[in-house]
C-alpha positions as CSV (number, residue, x, y, z in Angstrom):
1,X,-15.2,-64.6,-143.3
2,X,-16.2,-61.6,-141.2
3,X,-14.6,-60.0,-138.2
4,X,-12.3,-62.9,-137.3
5,X,-9.1,-62.7,-135.2
6,X,-7.2,-65.5,-137.0
7,X,-4.3,-67.2,-135.3
8,X,-1.6,-68.6,-137.6
9,X,0.5,-69.4,-134.5
10,X,0.5,-68.5,-130.8
11,X,2.2,-65.2,-131.6
12,X,1.1,-64.4,-135.1
13,X,-2.5,-63.3,-135.3
14,X,-4.3,-61.1,-137.9
15,X,-7.7,-59.4,-137.9
16,X,-9.7,-60.6,-140.9
17,X,-12.3,-57.8,-141.2
18,X,-13.8,-59.4,-144.3
19,X,-12.6,-62.1,-146.7
20,X,-14.0,-63.8,-149.8
21,X,-12.0,-66.6,-151.4
22,X,-11.5,-70.3,-151.9
23,X,-9.8,-73.2,-150.1
24,X,-7.8,-75.1,-152.8
25,X,-6.7,-78.6,-151.8
26,X,-3.2,-79.7,-152.8
27,X,-4.7,-82.9,-154.1
28,X,-7.0,-81.9,-156.9
29,X,-9.1,-85.0,-156.4
30,X,-9.2,-84.8,-152.6
31,X,-11.3,-82.8,-150.2
32,X,-10.0,-79.8,-148.2
33,X,-8.7,-81.3,-145.0
34,X,-9.6,-78.9,-142.2
35,X,-7.3,-80.7,-139.7
36,X,-4.2,-80.2,-141.9
37,X,-3.4,-76.6,-142.6
38,X,-0.5,-77.7,-144.9
39,X,-2.9,-79.5,-147.2
40,X,-4.6,-76.5,-148.8
41,X,-4.2,-72.9,-150.0
42,X,-6.4,-70.0,-149.2
43,X,-6.9,-68.2,-152.5
44,X,-8.1,-64.7,-151.7
45,X,-10.4,-62.9,-154.2
46,X,-11.0,-60.0,-151.9
47,X,-10.2,-59.1,-148.3
48,X,-9.3,-56.5,-145.8
49,X,-6.9,-57.8,-143.2
50,X,-5.2,-55.9,-140.4
51,X,-1.9,-57.0,-139.0
52,X,-0.3,-55.5,-135.9
53,X,3.3,-54.2,-136.2
54,X,4.2,-56.6,-133.4
55,X,2.8,-59.6,-135.4
56,X,4.7,-58.4,-138.5
57,X,7.9,-58.2,-136.4
58,X,7.4,-61.8,-135.3
59,X,6.7,-62.9,-138.8
60,X,9.9,-61.4,-140.1
61,X,12.0,-62.7,-137.2
62,X,10.6,-66.2,-137.2
63,X,9.5,-66.9,-140.8
64,X,11.8,-64.8,-142.9
65,X,15.0,-64.1,-140.9
66,X,14.8,-67.0,-138.5
67,X,18.1,-68.7,-139.5
68,X,21.1,-68.2,-137.2
69,X,23.0,-66.7,-140.2
70,X,20.2,-64.5,-141.5
71,X,21.5,-61.1,-142.6
72,X,18.9,-59.1,-140.6
73,X,18.1,-60.0,-137.0
74,X,16.1,-58.8,-134.0
75,X,13.8,-56.7,-136.1
76,X,11.2,-54.5,-134.3
77,X,8.6,-52.6,-136.3
78,X,6.5,-49.7,-135.0
79,X,4.2,-47.2,-136.7
80,X,3.6,-43.5,-136.0
81,X,1.1,-41.8,-138.2
82,X,2.0,-42.7,-141.8
83,X,5.6,-43.6,-140.9
84,X,6.8,-47.1,-140.4
85,X,10.0,-47.6,-138.4
86,X,12.2,-50.7,-138.7
87,X,14.9,-51.3,-136.1
88,X,17.2,-54.3,-136.1
89,X,20.8,-55.6,-136.3
90,X,23.0,-56.3,-139.3
91,X,24.4,-59.7,-138.5
92,X,27.2,-59.7,-141.1
93,X,28.4,-56.3,-139.8
94,X,28.9,-57.6,-136.3
95,X,25.3,-57.1,-135.2
96,X,25.5,-53.4,-136.0
97,X,22.3,-51.7,-134.9
98,X,20.3,-49.8,-137.6
99,X,17.0,-47.9,-137.8
100,X,15.0,-46.8,-140.8
101,X,11.9,-44.8,-141.4
102,X,9.7,-45.2,-144.5
103,X,6.2,-45.0,-146.0
104,X,4.0,-47.8,-147.3
105,X,2.4,-48.6,-150.7
106,X,1.3,-51.5,-152.8
107,X,3.2,-52.4,-156.0
108,X,1.6,-53.4,-159.2
109,X,2.8,-57.0,-158.5
110,X,0.8,-57.1,-155.2
111,X,3.8,-56.6,-152.9
112,X,4.2,-54.2,-150.0
113,X,6.7,-51.5,-150.6
114,X,8.5,-49.9,-147.7
115,X,10.0,-46.7,-149.2
116,X,13.0,-45.8,-147.1
117,X,13.2,-42.1,-146.3
118,X,15.7,-42.1,-143.4
119,X,18.2,-44.6,-142.2
120,X,20.8,-44.6,-139.4
121,X,23.5,-47.1,-138.3
122,X,24.7,-46.9,-134.7
123,X,22.7,-43.6,-134.5
124,X,24.7,-42.0,-137.4
125,X,22.6,-40.9,-140.4
126,X,23.6,-42.5,-143.8
127,X,22.3,-41.7,-147.2
128,X,20.7,-45.1,-148.0
129,X,20.7,-48.8,-147.6
130,X,23.6,-49.2,-150.0
131,X,25.8,-46.9,-148.0
132,X,24.9,-48.6,-144.8
133,X,25.7,-52.1,-146.1
134,X,28.7,-51.3,-148.2
135,X,27.9,-54.4,-150.4
136,X,25.4,-55.2,-153.1
137,X,22.1,-55.6,-151.4
138,X,21.2,-58.5,-153.7
139,X,24.1,-60.5,-152.3
140,X,23.0,-59.7,-148.7
141,X,19.3,-60.5,-149.0
142,X,19.7,-63.6,-151.1
143,X,16.8,-65.8,-152.0
144,X,18.9,-68.7,-150.8
145,X,18.6,-67.4,-147.3
146,X,15.3,-65.6,-147.1
147,X,12.0,-65.7,-148.9
148,X,9.3,-63.1,-149.5
149,X,11.7,-60.1,-149.2
150,X,13.5,-58.4,-152.1
151,X,15.1,-55.0,-152.6
152,X,14.5,-52.3,-155.2
153,X,17.0,-49.5,-154.7
154,X,16.6,-48.3,-151.2
155,X,13.2,-49.9,-150.8
156,X,12.2,-53.2,-149.3
157,X,9.5,-55.2,-151.0
158,X,7.5,-57.8,-149.0
159,X,5.5,-60.6,-150.6
160,X,2.8,-61.5,-148.0
161,X,2.0,-64.7,-149.8
162,X,5.5,-66.0,-148.9
163,X,6.1,-64.8,-145.4
164,X,3.2,-66.0,-143.4
165,X,3.0,-69.5,-141.8
166,X,0.5,-72.1,-143.1
167,X,-2.1,-72.2,-144.4
168,X,-0.7,-70.7,-147.5
169,X,-2.3,-67.5,-148.8
170,X,-2.5,-66.7,-152.5
171,X,-3.7,-63.2,-153.3
172,X,-2.6,-59.8,-154.5
173,X,-2.3,-56.8,-152.2
174,X,-3.9,-53.8,-154.0
175,X,-3.7,-51.2,-151.2
176,X,-2.0,-50.9,-147.8
177,X,-2.3,-48.2,-145.1
178,X,-1.3,-47.7,-141.5
179,X,-4.0,-47.4,-138.8
180,X,-2.5,-46.8,-135.3
181,X,-0.2,-49.8,-134.7
182,X,-1.7,-51.9,-137.5
183,X,-1.0,-52.4,-141.2
184,X,-4.3,-52.7,-143.1
185,X,-3.9,-54.8,-146.2
186,X,-6.5,-54.8,-149.0
187,X,-6.5,-57.9,-151.3
188,X,-8.3,-57.8,-154.6
189,X,-11.8,-56.5,-154.6
190,X,-14.5,-57.1,-152.0
191,X,-18.2,-57.0,-152.8
192,X,-19.5,-53.5,-152.1
193,X,-22.6,-54.8,-150.4
194,X,-21.2,-56.3,-147.2
195,X,-24.7,-56.8,-145.8
196,X,-25.7,-58.9,-148.7
197,X,-22.6,-61.0,-148.4
198,X,-23.5,-61.7,-144.7
199,X,-27.0,-62.5,-145.7
200,X,-25.8,-65.1,-148.2
201,X,-23.6,-66.6,-145.4
202,X,-26.7,-67.1,-143.3
203,X,-25.6,-64.9,-140.3
204,X,-25.2,-61.3,-139.5
205,X,-22.6,-61.8,-136.7
206,X,-19.0,-62.8,-136.8
207,X,-18.4,-66.0,-138.8
208,X,-16.4,-68.2,-141.1
209,X,-18.6,-69.7,-143.8
210,X,-17.6,-72.7,-146.0
211,X,-19.8,-73.7,-149.0
212,X,-19.4,-76.0,-151.9
213,X,-17.1,-78.9,-152.9
214,X,-15.9,-81.4,-150.2
215,X,-14.6,-80.5,-146.7
216,X,-13.2,-83.0,-144.2
217,X,-13.0,-82.2,-140.5
218,X,-12.4,-84.8,-137.8
219,X,-14.1,-88.0,-138.9
220,X,-16.7,-86.3,-141.1
221,X,-16.6,-85.3,-144.7
222,X,-19.2,-83.0,-146.2
223,X,-20.1,-83.1,-149.9
224,X,-21.3,-79.8,-151.3
225,X,-20.2,-78.4,-148.0
226,X,-22.4,-76.0,-146.0
227,X,-20.7,-75.3,-142.7
228,X,-20.6,-72.0,-140.9
229,X,-18.6,-71.4,-137.8
230,X,-20.3,-68.7,-135.8
231,X,-19.0,-66.5,-132.9
232,X,-21.1,-67.4,-129.9
233,X,-20.5,-63.9,-128.5
234,X,-20.5,-61.3,-131.3
235,X,-19.7,-58.3,-129.2
236,X,-16.0,-58.6,-130.1
237,X,-14.2,-60.3,-133.0
238,X,-14.4,-64.1,-133.4
239,X,-11.1,-65.4,-131.9
240,X,-10.2,-68.5,-133.9
241,X,-7.2,-70.8,-133.9
242,X,-7.3,-73.6,-136.5
243,X,-4.7,-75.6,-134.5
244,X,-7.2,-75.8,-131.6
245,X,-10.5,-75.6,-133.4
246,X,-11.6,-78.9,-131.8
247,X,-11.2,-77.3,-128.4
248,X,-13.6,-74.5,-129.6
249,X,-15.9,-77.1,-131.2
250,X,-16.2,-79.2,-128.0
251,X,-16.8,-76.1,-125.9
252,X,-19.6,-74.9,-128.3
253,X,-22.7,-76.5,-129.9
254,X,-24.0,-77.2,-133.4
255,X,-27.3,-77.4,-135.2
256,X,-28.2,-79.1,-138.5
257,X,-30.3,-77.1,-141.0
258,X,-33.2,-78.6,-142.9
259,X,-30.9,-78.5,-146.0
260,X,-28.3,-80.7,-144.1
261,X,-26.0,-77.7,-143.5
262,X,-24.1,-77.4,-140.2
263,X,-24.1,-74.3,-138.0
264,X,-21.4,-74.4,-135.3
265,X,-21.6,-71.9,-132.4
266,X,-18.1,-71.5,-130.9
267,X,-16.6,-69.6,-128.0
268,X,-13.6,-67.4,-128.7
269,X,-10.3,-69.2,-128.4
270,X,-8.9,-66.7,-126.0
271,X,-11.8,-67.6,-123.6
272,X,-10.5,-71.2,-123.5
273,X,-6.8,-70.4,-122.8
274,X,-7.1,-69.9,-119.0
275,X,-9.0,-73.2,-118.6
276,X,-6.6,-75.0,-120.9
277,X,-3.6,-73.9,-118.9
278,X,-5.1,-74.9,-115.6
279,X,-6.6,-78.1,-116.9
280,X,-10.1,-77.1,-115.6
281,X,-13.3,-75.9,-117.2
282,X,-14.1,-72.2,-117.2
283,X,-17.2,-71.5,-115.1
């Protein structure tokens, strides 16, 4: 994939700058079913993916701490330079407001480490997370209540593989950095020659290329798949929403290659939303 704004949900979107990987079906003998995002795993060999701090806040509030009795609630994450700020409320402390500042790094296990440098509760500085909570952190953030988050001293460790909505992602974060209001995650290793990778995909624009094995979409099944979804307007990232790919498919057009491959030219999903809301076609 190259230069794709990928929607997991209406409110959770990431910018896939480049990605190389495999779609692995849950059923080893079955095809990848494009219409069922719960039926396969995206195994990432190499990628650079940017996630806005607002999207990360939504992920944590909805996917990780979404239960009514979750220990941390109403989280809001912002970035300033190389500092990540986390604000929220401690539910078990009567919704006590807290705020922490920290730096980011990747662990050897492929997790994101938020190293806490400052922390305040009700605007009063405290020495660390343990002082703030007054209990063992392992009891507070229990794997029975949350997934994808664990604690190491005063640091929070986030496993991206576990916190995102489907489709499931399998991959190891090797580097992480802050760019403006975005966290940029590097998975594995990408080919150094990006131009060659795009040439192999058959397009130099924004695209999602699927090759090999079996792929089912709608009523069709491709053997030795050769399908590329291409941004019809490459001036900005390819805005794609798997839940609504048929809307984008219908609004676009496709061509068959001499080798029986399929090239699908799609409009951005965000171009369809006004028309979908009004129930009319966009001029």
